[in-house]
BAGU-983006 format. One record per residue (C-alpha): residue in three letters; chain; x, z, y; residue number from 1. Coordinates in pm, whole numbers, always signed. Example, Ala and Ser with C-alpha at 12.3 -4.5 7.8 and 13.67 -1.06 7.14 Angstrom:
NODE   residu   chaine        x        z        y   num
NODE      ALA        A    +1230     +780     -450     1
NODE      SER        A    +1367     +714     -106     2
% end
This chain:
NODE   residu   chaine        x        z        y   num
NODE      MET        A     -438      -85     +825     1
NODE      TRP        A     -388      +21     +469     2
NODE      ILE        A     -691     +152     +286     3
NODE      CYS        A     -642     +347      -36     4
NODE      LEU        A     -969     +369     -227     5
NODE      ASN        A    -1002     +510     -574     6
NODE      ASP        A    -1068     +157     -707     7
NODE      ALA        A     -888      -66     -456     8
NODE      PHE        A     -590      -92     -225     9
NODE      LEU        A     -649     -309      +81    10
NODE      SER        A     -449     -424     +379    11
NODE      ILE        A     -670     -516     +675    12
NODE      VAL        A     -538     -702     +979    13
NODE      THR        A     -679     -927    +1249    14
NODE      ASP        A     -756    -1287    +1162    15
NODE      THR        A     -534    -1467    +1411    16
NODE      ALA        A     -748    -1781    +1380    17
NODE      ASN        A    -1068    -1594    +1468    18
NODE      PRO        A    -1055    -1261    +1655    19
NODE      ASP        A    -1413    -1182    +1546    20
NODE      ARG        A    -1297    -1161    +1186    21
NODE      LEU        A    -1055     -951     +986    22
NODE      LEU        A     -819    -1066     +716    23
NODE      VAL        A     -866     -842     +414    24
NODE      ARG        A     -575     -865     +171    25
NODE      ALA        A     -503     -714     -169    26
NODE      ARG        A     -225     -717     -421    27
NODE      GLY        A     -449     -641     -719    28
NODE      ARG        A     -691     -885     -874    29
NODE      GLY        A    -1049     -770     -810    30
NODE      ASP        A     -969     -512     -547    31
NODE      ILE        A    -1139     -704     -266    32
NODE      GLU        A    -1444     -789     -477    33
NODE      ARG        A    -1494     -425     -580    34
NODE      VAL        A    -1534     -335     -213    35
NODE      PHE        A    -1677     -655      -62    36
NODE      THR        A    -1894     -783     -344    37
NODE      ASP        A    -1996    -1109     -172    38
NODE      ALA        A    -1649    -1200      -44    39
NODE      LEU        A    -1503    -1542     -118    40
NODE      VAL        A    -1148    -1452     -223    41
NODE      SER        A     -858    -1696     -230    42
NODE      GLU        A     -539    -1654     -431    43
NODE      ASN        A     -194    -1746     -301    44
NODE      THR        A     +109    -1674     -515    45
NODE      GLY        A     +351    -1734     -225    46
NODE      THR        A     +256    -1427      -19    47
NODE      ASP        A     +308    -1054      -52    48
NODE      TYR        A      -69    -1001      -70    49
NODE      ARG        A     -183    -1244     -334    50
NODE      TYR        A     -561    -1213     -269    51
NODE      ARG        A     -729    -1269      +69    52
NODE      THR        A    -1062    -1305     +238    53
NODE      ARG        A    -1176    -1334     +598    54
NODE      LEU        A    -1478    -1127     +694    55
NODE      PRO        A    -1666    -1039    +1015    56
NODE      ARG        A    -1536     -718    +1168    57
NODE      ALA        A    -1885     -565    +1149    58
NODE      THR        A    -1903     -631     +773    59
NODE      VAL        A    -1570     -460     +711    60
NODE      ALA        A    -1666     -166     +933    61
NODE      SER        A    -2009     -112     +777    62
NODE      THR        A    -1883     -147     +422    63
NODE      LEU        A    -1600     +101     +470    64
NODE      SER        A    -1830     +335     +660    65
NODE      ALA        A    -2068     +335     +362    66
NODE      ARG        A    -1780     +415     +126    67
NODE      ILE        A    -1686     +708     +348    68
NODE      ALA        A    -2043     +834     +362    69
NODE      ASP        A    -2055     +832      -20    70
NODE      ILE        A    -1751    +1059      -70    71
NODE      ASP        A    -1855    +1337     -305    72
NODE      TYR        A    -1524    +1467     -438    73
NODE      PRO        A    -1288    +1746     -329    74
NODE      ASN        A     -973    +1573     -463    75
NODE      PHE        A     -911    +1201     -410    76
NODE      LYS        A     -634    +1149     -666    77
NODE      ALA        A     -851    +1303     -939    78
NODE      THR        A    -1101    +1018     -892    79
NODE      VAL        A     -844     +741     -948    80
NODE      THR        A     -898     +643    -1311    81
NODE      GLU        A     -660     +346    -1344    82
NODE      THR        A     -327     +479    -1470    83
NODE      GLU        A     -102     +248    -1266    84
NODE      ARG        A     -303     +290     -946    85
NODE      HIS        A     -296     +669     -989    86
NODE      ALA        A      +81     +659    -1038    87
NODE      ALA        A     +127     +439     -730    88
NODE      TYR        A      -91     +666     -514    89
NODE      SER        A      +96     +970     -643    90
NODE      ARG        A     +425     +808     -532    91
NODE      LEU        A     +273     +727     -193    92
NODE      TRP        A     +155    +1090     -164    93
NODE      GLY        A     +509    +1204     -231    94
NODE      VAL        A     +661     +971      +27    95
NODE      MET        A     +414    +1085     +291    96
NODE      TYR        A     +480    +1451     +200    97
NODE      ARG        A     +854    +1393     +251    98
NODE      LEU        A     +774    +1238     +590    99
NODE      LEU        A     +591    +1558     +686   100
NODE      LYS        A     +887    +1768     +571   101
NODE      PHE        A    +1121    +1539     +772   102
NODE      GLU        A     +905    +1574    +1083   103
NODE      LEU        A     +914    +1953    +1038   104
NODE      GLY        A    +1292    +1934    +1010   105
NODE      THR        A    +1301    +2079     +660   106
NODE      GLU        A    +1404    +1767     +469   107
NODE      GLU        A    +1595    +1443     +529   108
NODE      MET        A    +1427    +1111     +472   109
NODE      SER        A    +1597     +881     +228   110
NODE      PRO        A    +1512     +525     +128   111
% end
């Protein structure tokens, strides 16, 4: 699962070593810690997600649920203050918009 927050981009998958935990991964330094403040984060330069932590499923669920409950904005992209993150999310928005147009049959998808 990809999670786009205004201050973090996370990839969350099962921890194959422990099904009671989730592997939370990030490409940006500090993204995990901004969301999971007590997480012990490791760094590995040989993977596509450089930063990782393993957390109980309940911790991930409750933390993300709290972030959802605190939403107070009518426009997500307007809350993204980091220039590069905003640009990346805008590109993602565009790709997903093209997917919609493709599904509606009004545009071809291209790489």
